[in-house]
Structure formats: C-alpha cells, structure tokens
C-alpha positions as CSV (number, residue, x, y, z in Angstrom):
1,X,0.0,0.0,0.0
2,X,1.3,3.5,-0.7
3,X,0.8,6.5,1.5
4,X,1.6,10.1,1.1
5,X,3.8,12.0,3.5
6,X,1.8,15.0,4.8
7,X,2.7,18.1,6.8
8,X,1.7,17.9,10.5
9,X,2.6,21.2,12.2
10,X,6.4,21.6,11.9
11,X,6.8,17.9,11.2
12,X,5.7,15.4,8.6
13,X,3.9,12.1,8.9
14,X,1.7,9.5,7.3
15,X,-1.8,8.4,8.0
16,X,-2.1,4.7,8.8
17,X,-5.5,3.3,7.8
18,X,-7.5,1.8,10.6
19,X,-7.5,-1.8,9.2
20,X,-3.7,-1.8,9.1
21,X,-3.4,-0.5,12.7
22,X,-5.9,-3.1,13.9
23,X,-4.0,-5.9,12.2
24,X,-0.6,-4.7,13.5
25,X,-1.8,-4.5,17.1
26,X,0.3,-1.4,17.8
27,X,-0.5,0.6,20.8
28,X,-0.1,4.4,21.5
29,X,3.7,4.2,21.6
30,X,5.8,2.7,18.9
31,X,9.5,2.3,18.1
32,X,10.9,3.7,14.9
33,X,14.1,2.4,13.3
34,X,15.8,3.6,10.2
35,X,18.0,1.3,8.1
36,X,19.2,1.8,4.5
37,X,16.4,4.1,3.3
38,X,13.6,2.3,5.2
39,X,11.6,3.3,8.3
40,X,10.2,0.4,10.4
41,X,7.4,1.0,12.9
42,X,7.2,-1.7,15.6
43,X,6.0,-2.3,19.2
44,X,8.5,-1.0,21.7
45,X,10.8,-3.7,23.1
46,X,10.4,-4.5,26.7
47,X,13.2,-3.2,28.8
48,X,14.7,-4.9,31.8
49,X,15.9,-1.6,33.1
50,X,14.2,-0.2,36.2
51,X,12.2,2.9,35.6
52,X,13.4,5.7,37.8
53,X,10.3,7.6,38.6
54,X,9.8,10.4,41.2
55,X,8.3,8.2,43.9
56,X,11.1,5.6,43.6
57,X,13.7,8.3,43.9
58,X,11.9,9.9,46.9
59,X,12.0,6.5,48.6
60,X,15.8,6.4,48.6
61,X,17.2,7.2,52.1
62,X,20.0,9.4,50.7
63,X,17.4,11.6,49.0
64,X,15.2,12.0,52.0
65,X,17.5,14.5,53.6
66,X,16.2,18.1,53.8
67,X,18.4,20.6,52.0
68,X,17.9,23.6,54.2
69,X,21.2,23.7,56.1
70,X,22.7,27.2,55.6
71,X,26.2,25.7,55.7
72,X,25.4,23.9,52.4
73,X,24.4,27.2,50.8
74,X,27.6,28.8,52.0
75,X,29.7,25.9,50.6
76,X,28.2,26.1,47.1
77,X,27.8,29.9,46.7
78,X,31.0,30.5,44.7
79,X,30.3,27.8,42.1
C-alpha cells in the first residue's frame, strides 16, 4: 500500500489506515528504526531496566535529607 507524506505542524507524517493499525496490534507508543532508506514501525521492546520515577527516587534514604542547612548554601555559593 502506498501512503503520502503529509505536513503535521512543523513535522511530517503519514496516515495509517485503521485496518492496518488493527492488524498490526500497535499501541499508542511505537519504536521507529531507520535502516538503509527504510523506516520500520514496531512495538516497543520490553526493557529490563528499572524505571526511575519520582516516587522511587523519593524513597531512597539518601534523598530524604532536607536541604535547608545554611552551611550547604555557603559551601556552594561560589560555584
């Protein structure tokens, strides 16, 4: 199937027909790869890396410290 590249704001894109999207079972997020003049659209690969979100970072003991000691401000003021 052929599709036209269209202007979308400051970018360009293509419209993917509904039957193709349904058959591909793609979600809202996709992975794009470019190889030798081709663009491939696929499901994102699952990552084994931990996601560092705000609640996780806040749970770390080292980050629970309050940063309101005036000595710290004095130590960093010249940087």
